[in-house]
C-alpha positions as MATLAB code, in Angstrom:
seq = 'MITGKYVSTGILMLLLCSNSYAQQKEKVDIEHATIFLNGAELSGHARITLPQGETEVLFTNIAGNVNQQSLNIGAGNGVIIQSSSFQNNYLQNQTVSPRVQLLKDSIELIQRDRAGVGIQLTVIGEQIALLSDNKQVAGANTGLSVAELTKMLDLVKAKMAGLLTDQDKLTRTATKMDEHIANLQRQLATEQSKDYQPGGQLLVKFYSPKPISTDVHIAYIVNGAGWTPSYDLRVDNLKDSVHLFYKANVYQNSGINWDKIKITLSTGNPVEGAQAPVLNPWYLQFYNPVAYQPSPGYQMKNMQNLSLSAARADKRAYEVDAMASETGIAANEPPATIQNYVTVDNSGVNTSYDIDLPYTIPSDGQQHLVSVKSYELPATFRYYAVPKLDRDVFLQAQITNWEDLNLLPAVTNIFYEGTYVGQGAIDVRNTRDTMNISLGRDKKIVIRRERDKELRSVRTIGSNVKESFTYKLDIRNTRKEAVSIFVIDQVPVSNDKDIVVEDVDTDGANYDETTGAVQWTLKLAPNETVTKKLSYTVKYPKNKQINL';
ca = [
     -28.697  -42.590   46.444;
     -24.993  -41.624   45.644;
     -22.702  -42.399   48.648;
     -19.199  -40.304   50.063;
     -17.336  -43.396   48.764;
     -18.621  -43.390   45.234;
     -18.140  -39.975   45.038;
     -14.275  -40.135   46.085;
     -13.824  -42.790   43.894;
     -15.325  -41.003   40.823;
     -12.851  -38.292   41.847;
     -10.098  -40.414   41.937;
     -10.922  -41.926   38.508;
     -11.700  -38.405   37.166;
      -7.864  -37.335   38.559;
      -6.357  -40.236   37.124;
      -7.899  -39.962   33.333;
      -6.778  -36.129   33.797;
      -3.153  -37.157   34.527;
      -3.140  -39.451   31.871;
      -3.685  -37.017   29.160;
      -1.867  -34.502   30.775;
       0.183  -32.356   28.502;
       3.390  -30.047   28.646;
       2.845  -26.753   27.363;
       5.786  -24.589   25.746;
       5.701  -21.040   23.935;
       7.658  -21.323   20.534;
      10.045  -17.924   20.233;
       9.621  -16.756   16.510;
      13.478  -16.243   15.452;
      13.303  -15.438   11.830;
      10.682  -15.222    8.700;
      11.586  -15.459    5.405;
       8.801  -13.120    3.658;
       7.825  -13.946    0.198;
       6.044  -11.677   -2.119;
       2.992  -13.995   -0.948;
       3.299  -15.637    1.881;
       6.160  -16.019    4.897;
       8.027  -18.841    6.504;
       8.472  -18.479   10.457;
      10.943  -20.420   12.092;
      11.569  -20.606   15.839;
      12.439  -22.686   18.932;
      11.341  -24.195   22.282;
      13.336  -25.660   25.117;
      11.202  -29.056   25.974;
      11.883  -31.498   28.878;
      10.548  -35.275   28.154;
       9.874  -38.041   30.775;
      11.300  -41.565   29.271;
       8.432  -42.604   26.451;
       5.744  -40.663   24.840;
       5.013  -37.165   25.592;
       2.518  -34.683   24.030;
       3.625  -30.964   24.296;
       1.279  -28.199   23.220;
       3.046  -25.431   21.357;
       1.762  -22.123   21.675;
       2.454  -18.805   19.762;
       1.771  -20.664   16.501;
       0.610  -18.749   13.704;
      -2.866  -19.446   11.981;
      -3.568  -20.421    8.418;
      -0.481  -22.563    8.360;
       0.327  -24.546    5.446;
       0.223  -27.682    7.017;
       2.234  -29.500    4.515;
       5.366  -27.280    4.825;
       5.479  -28.221    8.735;
       9.126  -28.849    9.705;
       9.896  -30.045   13.202;
      13.379  -30.820   14.182;
      14.340  -32.272   17.844;
      18.011  -33.529   18.600;
      19.249  -36.532   21.180;
      17.377  -39.051   19.825;
      13.898  -37.862   20.287;
      11.668  -39.158   17.716;
       8.607  -37.075   16.356;
       5.593  -39.310   16.240;
       2.660  -37.217   15.078;
       1.639  -33.226   14.826;
      -1.331  -31.278   14.221;
      -2.491  -27.491   14.031;
      -5.484  -26.110   15.546;
      -6.599  -22.587   16.084;
      -6.655  -20.949   19.552;
      -9.904  -19.001   19.153;
     -10.408  -18.652   23.111;
      -7.060  -17.982   24.454;
      -6.110  -15.582   21.343;
      -4.528  -12.299   22.528;
      -3.749  -10.901   19.208;
      -5.814   -7.815   18.716;
      -5.789   -5.082   16.112;
      -4.241   -2.231   17.054;
      -7.097   -0.100   15.827;
      -9.388   -2.293   17.817;
      -7.249   -1.887   20.606;
      -7.284    2.110   20.496;
     -11.063    2.004   20.069;
     -11.504    0.065   22.841;
      -9.300    2.080   25.232;
     -10.744    5.319   24.001;
     -14.491    3.829   24.355;
     -13.402    2.812   27.950;
     -12.132    6.214   28.774;
     -15.435    7.887   27.664;
     -17.252    5.912   29.271;
     -15.548    6.505   32.607;
     -15.975   10.216   32.461;
     -19.372    9.673   31.379;
     -20.138    7.633   34.645;
     -18.659   10.851   36.356;
     -21.185   13.138   34.823;
     -24.267   10.748   35.789;
     -22.725   10.754   39.202;
     -22.888   14.841   39.346;
     -26.582   14.832   37.748;
     -27.897   12.771   40.311;
     -26.350   14.807   43.176;
     -27.827   18.010   41.080;
     -31.223   16.133   40.774;
     -31.094   15.247   44.660;
     -30.394   18.930   45.780;
     -33.137   20.167   43.417;
     -35.219   17.768   44.869;
     -34.754   19.021   48.528;
     -34.987   22.662   47.801;
     -38.186   21.663   46.294;
     -39.359   20.421   49.516;
     -37.888   23.410   51.805;
     -39.965   25.808   49.470;
     -43.115   23.966   50.156;
     -42.101   23.698   53.943;
     -41.276   27.492   53.707;
     -44.949   28.461   52.028;
     -46.677   26.302   54.831;
     -44.931   27.580   58.172;
     -47.202   30.548   59.140;
     -44.799   31.395   61.916;
     -42.324   33.143   59.538;
     -42.152   36.696   59.197;
     -43.126   38.364   55.724;
     -39.037   39.411   55.702;
     -37.734   35.850   57.027;
     -40.369   34.065   54.537;
     -39.189   36.491   51.463;
     -35.151   36.095   52.730;
     -35.502   32.316   52.277;
     -37.523   32.002   49.345;
     -34.763   34.255   47.592;
     -31.922   31.798   49.111;
     -34.009   29.152   47.674;
     -34.441   30.527   43.882;
     -30.713   31.689   43.670;
     -29.556   28.158   44.567;
     -32.060   26.587   42.662;
     -31.373   28.710   39.130;
     -27.500   27.613   39.612;
     -28.049   23.983   40.371;
     -30.483   24.109   37.269;
     -27.718   25.693   35.058;
     -25.436   23.196   36.100;
     -27.954   20.427   35.235;
     -28.441   21.788   31.960;
     -24.646   21.760   31.059;
     -24.057   18.495   31.985;
     -27.040   16.893   30.493;
     -25.889   18.747   27.020;
     -22.247   16.952   27.981;
     -23.932   13.582   28.748;
     -25.548   13.874   25.338;
     -22.397   14.644   23.657;
     -20.332   11.893   25.275;
     -23.205    9.208   24.535;
     -23.035   10.309   21.225;
     -19.468   10.021   21.001;
     -19.404    6.731   22.536;
     -22.195    5.434   19.925;
     -19.738    6.416   17.098;
     -17.141    4.712   18.271;
     -18.615    1.662   18.969;
     -19.879    1.482   15.613;
     -16.371    1.927   14.295;
     -15.010   -0.654   16.488;
     -18.290   -3.202   15.419;
     -16.802   -2.315   11.642;
     -12.982   -3.088   12.598;
     -13.974   -6.355   14.413;
     -15.918   -7.682   11.507;
     -12.555   -7.828    9.721;
     -10.932  -10.742    9.376;
      -7.922  -11.027   11.559;
      -6.596  -14.247   12.006;
      -6.345  -16.207   15.092;
      -3.232  -17.505   16.530;
      -2.946  -21.080   16.472;
      -1.337  -24.183   18.530;
       0.721  -27.157   17.593;
       0.345  -30.468   19.060;
       3.349  -32.659   18.880;
       3.645  -36.002   20.051;
       7.574  -36.763   21.173;
       9.198  -40.241   21.914;
      12.158  -40.268   23.932;
      14.162  -43.273   24.944;
      15.205  -41.466   28.131;
      14.576  -38.567   30.254;
      16.088  -35.426   28.447;
      16.046  -31.812   27.680;
      16.174  -30.903   24.095;
      15.686  -27.552   21.811;
      12.859  -28.602   19.392;
      13.250  -26.203   16.003;
       9.860  -25.356   14.150;
       9.106  -23.881   11.000;
       6.570  -23.400    8.690;
       4.681  -21.583    5.861;
       1.913  -18.932    6.719;
      -0.431  -17.424    3.958;
      -1.505  -14.072    5.606;
       1.632  -12.353    5.188;
       3.594  -11.061    2.018;
       5.834   -7.676    0.539;
       5.376   -5.147   -2.017;
       8.517   -3.271   -3.182;
       8.545    0.478   -3.480;
      11.201    2.816   -4.364;
      12.702    6.427   -3.333;
      14.367    8.153   -6.337;
      16.110   11.080   -5.372;
      18.129   13.309   -7.828;
      20.205   16.087   -6.042;
      21.215   18.079   -9.393;
      22.128   17.264  -12.997;
      25.523   16.690  -12.390;
      24.874   14.106   -9.721;
      23.992   10.220   -9.635;
      20.367    9.035   -9.170;
      19.946    7.644   -5.861;
      17.830    4.882   -5.658;
      16.379    3.793   -1.969;
      14.689    0.170   -2.333;
      12.187   -0.300    0.091;
       9.468   -2.693    1.070;
       6.199   -2.480    2.356;
       5.747   -5.685    4.524;
       2.613   -6.875    6.116;
       1.348  -10.022    8.125;
      -1.921  -11.225    9.518;
      -0.673  -14.535   10.765;
      -2.202  -14.020   14.143;
       1.242  -13.773   16.190;
       3.063  -10.798   16.443;
       6.566  -10.983   14.939;
       8.763   -9.305   17.793;
      12.322   -8.471   17.105;
      12.930  -11.008   14.563;
      15.476  -10.941   11.677;
      13.850  -11.037    8.023;
      14.698  -12.164    4.642;
      12.943  -10.703    1.498;
      12.583  -12.876   -1.135;
      10.926  -12.395   -4.461;
      10.019  -15.877   -4.732;
       6.226  -17.095   -4.064;
       5.979  -20.577   -2.466;
       2.030  -20.288   -3.778;
       2.684  -20.199   -7.209;
       3.886  -23.979   -6.764;
       6.985  -26.147   -8.229;
       5.732  -28.030  -10.792;
       6.844  -27.168  -14.329;
       4.216  -26.285  -17.007;
       3.484  -28.591  -20.063;
       2.883  -27.096  -23.272;
      -0.147  -27.702  -25.214;
      -0.801  -27.408  -28.951;
      -1.336  -23.755  -30.186;
      -4.612  -23.274  -32.393;
      -5.203  -20.187  -34.148;
      -8.530  -18.535  -34.703;
     -10.124  -15.302  -35.178;
     -10.732  -12.702  -32.327;
     -11.670   -9.049  -31.925;
      -8.616   -6.831  -30.503;
      -9.358   -4.978  -27.490;
      -8.011   -1.688  -27.482;
      -5.039   -1.188  -25.228;
      -5.415    0.589  -22.078;
      -1.782    1.917  -20.251;
      -1.284    1.457  -16.617;
       0.345    4.737  -15.254;
       3.815    4.731  -15.085;
       7.102    6.362  -16.161;
       8.309    3.777  -18.879;
       7.758    5.691  -22.448;
       5.793    3.013  -24.802;
       4.847    3.302  -28.561;
       0.879    3.065  -28.402;
      -1.196    2.593  -31.118;
      -0.631    4.101  -34.337;
      -2.889    6.977  -35.382;
      -4.823    5.299  -38.621;
      -7.180    7.164  -40.464;
     -10.267    5.226  -41.687;
     -13.798    6.469  -42.898;
     -15.274    5.508  -39.241;
     -14.432    7.446  -36.181;
     -11.332    7.062  -34.161;
      -9.174    8.292  -31.318;
      -7.141   11.012  -32.489;
      -4.214   10.049  -29.827;
      -1.508    7.982  -30.999;
       1.070    8.362  -28.378;
       0.612    8.346  -24.626;
       3.216    9.022  -22.322;
       3.157    7.143  -18.650;
       4.928    9.829  -17.003;
       2.069   11.856  -15.588;
       3.205   12.378  -11.893;
       1.104   12.758   -9.150;
       0.601   16.150   -7.095;
      -0.201   14.587   -3.892;
       2.180   14.988   -1.428;
       3.746   12.385    0.808;
       6.115   12.040    3.588;
       9.172   10.211    2.946;
      12.322    9.855    5.033;
      15.661    8.581    3.466;
      16.552    5.460    4.787;
      20.026    5.432    7.091;
      23.216    5.042    5.150;
      24.148    2.443    7.591;
      21.471    0.117    6.152;
      24.201   -1.370    3.751;
      25.949   -2.809    6.405;
      23.223   -4.935    7.415;
      21.855   -6.508    4.151;
      22.824   -9.259    1.982;
      21.857   -9.777   -1.186;
      21.639  -13.460   -2.475;
      20.707  -14.053   -6.342;
      22.835  -16.971   -6.970;
      19.475  -19.178   -7.439;
      16.157  -19.008   -9.127;
      15.088  -16.042   -6.863;
      16.812  -13.157   -4.975;
      16.843  -12.746   -1.271;
      17.864   -9.684    0.946;
      18.890  -10.832    4.617;
      18.225   -8.176    6.562;
      20.293   -8.376    9.867;
      18.579   -6.193   11.928;
      15.590   -6.833   14.341;
      12.253   -5.889   13.339;
       8.956   -6.082   15.261;
       5.718   -6.403   12.814;
       2.329   -6.875   14.612;
      -0.383   -9.127   13.008;
      -2.299   -6.003   12.014;
      -2.416   -6.596    8.316;
      -1.034   -3.126    7.715;
       2.138   -2.420    5.785;
       5.108   -1.661    7.669;
       7.859   -0.041    5.883;
      11.284   -1.942    5.999;
      14.592   -0.213    4.446;
      16.362   -2.743    1.910;
      19.226   -0.997   -0.049;
      20.573    1.778   -1.714;
      21.916    2.399   -5.098;
      23.856    4.991   -6.775;
      23.310    4.811  -10.258;
      25.110    7.083  -12.974;
      22.427    8.475  -15.400;
      22.206   11.168  -18.332;
      19.680   13.429  -18.134;
      17.210   14.908  -21.052;
      13.791   17.150  -21.499;
      10.873   15.111  -23.062;
       7.824   16.756  -24.441;
       4.387   15.409  -26.202;
       3.289   19.192  -26.795;
       0.297   17.377  -28.496;
      -0.967   15.718  -25.396;
       0.778   17.959  -22.790;
       1.998   21.448  -22.878;
       4.570   20.896  -20.188;
       8.053   19.599  -20.569;
       9.329   16.677  -18.417;
      13.067   15.938  -16.828;
      13.836   12.276  -17.922;
      16.574   10.463  -16.022;
      18.074    7.711  -18.682;
      19.474    4.569  -16.704;
      21.406    2.044  -18.105;
      22.854   -1.491  -16.672;
      19.712   -1.497  -14.331;
      19.260   -5.396  -14.975;
      22.074   -6.259  -12.249;
      19.929   -4.134   -9.682;
      17.398   -7.113   -9.335;
      14.441   -4.314   -9.481;
      10.762   -5.706   -9.441;
       7.754   -3.593  -10.989;
       6.917   -1.057   -8.275;
       5.444    2.448   -7.176;
       8.091    4.995   -7.245;
       8.391    8.283   -5.191;
      10.122   11.137   -7.166;
      12.492   13.721   -5.331;
      14.028   16.233   -7.462;
      16.521   18.888   -5.490;
      15.037   18.010   -2.433;
      11.282   18.063   -3.247;
       8.607   15.638   -3.572;
       7.683   15.973   -7.544;
       5.406   13.164   -7.864;
       4.694    9.545   -7.864;
       4.791    6.928  -10.551;
       5.963    3.489  -11.205;
       8.884    1.772  -12.748;
       7.860   -1.413  -14.971;
      10.908   -3.239  -15.577;
       8.984   -5.916  -17.596;
       8.655   -3.633  -20.501;
      12.079   -1.747  -20.286;
      15.020   -2.633  -22.526;
      18.459   -1.286  -22.363;
      17.967    2.183  -20.841;
      15.195    2.837  -18.187;
      13.635    6.324  -18.587;
      12.450    7.524  -14.956;
      10.674   10.993  -15.388;
      11.520   13.665  -12.480;
       8.729   15.907  -13.000;
       7.813   18.823  -15.006;
      10.088   21.667  -15.363;
       8.339   24.936  -16.135;
      11.290   26.844  -17.025;
      11.418   25.122  -20.366;
       8.240   26.136  -22.298;
       7.012   24.885  -25.168;
       3.832   25.933  -27.454;
       2.215   23.863  -30.155;
      -0.609   25.994  -32.440;
      -1.828   24.908  -35.821;
      -0.648   27.868  -38.563;
      -4.488   28.879  -39.564;
      -3.137   30.687  -42.685;
      -1.910   27.862  -44.287;
      -4.494   25.612  -43.631;
      -6.352   24.796  -47.232;
      -9.327   22.322  -47.845;
      -9.294   22.090  -51.977;
     -11.809   19.465  -54.001;
     -10.132   17.841  -56.877;
     -12.466   15.578  -58.599;
     -13.738   12.743  -56.355;
     -11.128   13.676  -53.511;
     -10.857   16.063  -50.912;
      -7.413   17.506  -50.046;
      -6.711   19.050  -46.629;
      -3.587   20.510  -45.637;
      -2.432   20.696  -41.990;
       0.584   22.989  -40.713;
       1.759   23.111  -37.041;
       4.311   25.503  -35.225;
       6.274   24.372  -32.593;
       7.802   27.204  -30.124;
      10.533   25.840  -27.704;
      12.206   28.190  -25.166;
      14.645   27.554  -22.573;
      14.886   30.135  -19.835;
      17.258   28.022  -17.607;
      20.884   29.670  -16.892;
      22.280   26.413  -18.755;
      21.918   24.773  -21.914;
      19.411   21.667  -21.861;
      18.890   18.853  -24.581;
      14.969   18.263  -25.362;
      13.406   15.457  -27.132;
      10.187   16.573  -28.399;
       7.852   14.076  -29.931;
       5.137   14.755  -32.317;
       3.102   12.366  -35.046;
       1.774   12.373  -38.685;
      -1.280   10.355  -39.163;
      -1.045    6.774  -40.777;
      -3.414    5.422  -42.990;
      -4.784    1.921  -43.041;
      -7.383    2.437  -45.971;
      -6.265    2.535  -49.615;
      -8.790    5.307  -50.017;
      -6.700    7.763  -47.765;
      -3.442    8.940  -48.532;
      -1.195   10.732  -46.732;
       1.538   12.799  -48.541;
       3.509   15.940  -48.754;
       4.861   15.537  -45.319;
       7.695   18.046  -43.943;
       9.209   17.322  -40.509;
      11.770   20.182  -40.506;
      14.601   17.888  -39.978;
      13.035   15.373  -37.469;
      13.294   11.987  -37.567;
      10.324   10.226  -39.198;
       8.927    6.931  -39.171;
       6.331    6.357  -42.133;
       5.071    3.134  -40.551;
       4.323    4.615  -37.242;
       3.963    8.106  -38.032;
       6.475    8.965  -35.115;
       7.882   12.507  -35.698;
      11.016   12.982  -33.048;
      13.305   15.889  -32.860;
      16.298   15.947  -30.659;
      17.294   19.795  -29.875;
      19.819   21.664  -27.984;
      19.009   24.966  -26.762;
      21.465   27.622  -25.017;
      20.419   29.574  -22.337;
      17.397   31.782  -23.184;
      17.508   30.369  -26.610;
      14.034   29.650  -28.469;
      13.904   27.261  -31.424;
      10.976   26.914  -33.957;
      10.095   23.600  -35.785;
       7.048   23.357  -38.144;
       5.182   20.340  -39.108;
       3.122   19.746  -42.297;
       0.796   17.454  -43.927;
      -1.885   16.593  -46.447;
      -4.318   14.000  -46.560;
      -6.294   13.030  -49.409;
      -9.640   11.187  -49.056;
     -13.027   10.866  -50.905;
     -15.161   13.854  -51.161;
     -18.262   11.887  -49.783;
     -16.654   10.400  -46.980;
     -15.755   11.937  -43.387;
     -12.507   10.832  -41.615;
     -10.830   11.333  -37.934;
      -8.847   14.874  -38.640;
];
């Protein structure tokens, strides 16, 4: 039997043990985030008061998924940091996805209304039961006259009809509400199954030579964050400069919200590591080439030459990475004063943008737009057409000296004369001296390319066939001002000695025999039409077929 004396002693020992392991708990205020392309460095501080000797402090508001090797803790006034360890806080984590919170709130609101409908149905059910009982009593009461009984039954009938109608409406309402709640609960389950990173805690053991209060500075790198660049490119008219607005889509799923903090955007990537690569021997061997597949963008590239051979091949030799998307988006121009709050530092290996404005970025894994910088770029404009592939003419802005802008490959939203015209991409990795950016299609310049059937001929000479081709290109300028247009076509190129391309006539165009590129640079006055012709002959064995 356990006596009160032993119980009291046990409780006392438990309290003493609990006090010996007591911890201080302090919240870390996140002040700054350096956001890399993949990852972010968070820094903050907390004020602690330490007695003399060893003390453990549990710091909260720490991100989850921390790169523990990156931890940097600093304390002043002679305080020594003896050890530290991270741990995720699954029980006390308060970070909830905004989408999850919205669904929870919606479900709670509808469930509250559904409970009200249920109460009304219960009341109506009781009323219907009561009327049914009165009807039976009235039928059994022979003391009532026929008139009185009829009047009573009519009253019960009218009241019953109203109650049954209300009951039917409420039942249908309840069914719809139940279906809505079930749908929301399914959506909630889907959202909750996503990997939302829980917040963490940092346990640090300090040694202080005397009782003291001090600030503790904590910095570390988290993996669940990053940013991607994007651009808005605006041209008001062809006499003005190109206005480039540099933006960043910032995301973070660190487990804690970043509330009103200063941010720095860096083009560095700490995940890549700092170890220099080692060059190994380069051994040559045969391989089967893979056809090039271009990615959409605005940079014009020379593609595979059109080679004639006995086997079937793709007829397209040039592709233009300038096809604008037709889907509209909403984009607001960044305020002009953003320049006053951004400092660019490109003195090192990477470029960083210090943004001296407080930003709040929740831990939801969603992209949040941050305005970075704006540039006014001198540009020349030209019209560009590849009528073999597309019957429309594209307006291009040609920008030089773009290397000093420290741009990254990114999606670009194009606005011309105040109207959104499409979305593309700038790939600075494949751009040289001049960056060509498409501003969309101009329907006021009309181009038509047709094969002249009258000049087509197919002749058999000995063991060979000679097939002649002539194409007519009509370019018309319906604008009120003169324009310069760059027109690209092609002549096929042979990579087989039995196939010969001859009698090439490009009507004054620049012609590259190696690639087959045909390029006209034309100037058209208002309402002027220019006609160009392209002709060539292909000779090949009559017992073979080629891709013409």
